[in-house]
N, C-alpha and C positions, 0 to 999 in steps of 0.2 A: 167398211170391211164386207169382203166377197162373202156372198151367199151360197157359191158353189163349192164343188169337191176339187181338189187338187187334181188336174190331169196326171200326175205322175203316179200319185200314192194315194188319192181317194181320201185323203184327210179334209176335214171342213175348216181347221184354224188355222189361222195367218196372223203374222206379226207385222204391223207398219214400221217401215225403215226408210231410210234416206240413205243414197248410195250415190257414187260418181257413175254415170252412163256416158258411153262412147259412141258418139253418132259418126257413122262414115257414108260417103256418097262418092262414088266415082274417084277415089282418091284423096279426097281432102275429109277434115274430121272437125268435129266439135266435141270438148269433153263438156258435159253437164254435171257439174259437182250437185250434191243435195236434190237428187232425183227422187220424188217419191214413190215406192213401190211397197207390196205386199208380197212377203215372204212365206212359203207354207212352214208352220213351225214342226212338221214332221220330218220332211225332206228336203229343204232350202228351195224348193223351186220357186223363181222370182216370178211376179206378175207386174207388168205395167199397165196403166189404164191408155186407153186410146187417146184420151183428152192430153194427157203429159206427153205421149210420143209425138201427138202433131204438133204440140208447143215449141218442143224440142227440134222438131224439121224446119217450122215456121221461123224459130231463130237461127238455126244453120243458112238458110235461105237467103234471110235479112243481112247476115254478117257477109257472106260472100256475094252477096250482090251490091253492097257496099250501102246498105240501107239502114244499118245499125253497127254499133262497136263491140267488140267483145270485152269483158272483162278484163281479160290477159291476154297477152301469147304466151304459150308455151314450147321450147325447143326441144325435141326429142330425138337422140341418136337412132338410126337404124343399122341392124347388120343381119345380114342374112347367115340360114344356119345350113 
């Protein structure tokens, strides 16, 4: 758990959760479900560890450089507003 204050509200209590993270780089994406985060229990600000973000980045580049395979592909419609 974090030992520091929330940058948004100053609270010191956090909840550990797992969420879906969307990584993007130059118009390409990787959806990373089950990403561990800490969420401020007062205001909801989400904190990611550097280790987790680096692991997602490594996975993204491994997949896009054909050195690894994704678990699945997802087709998403796009509509401009």
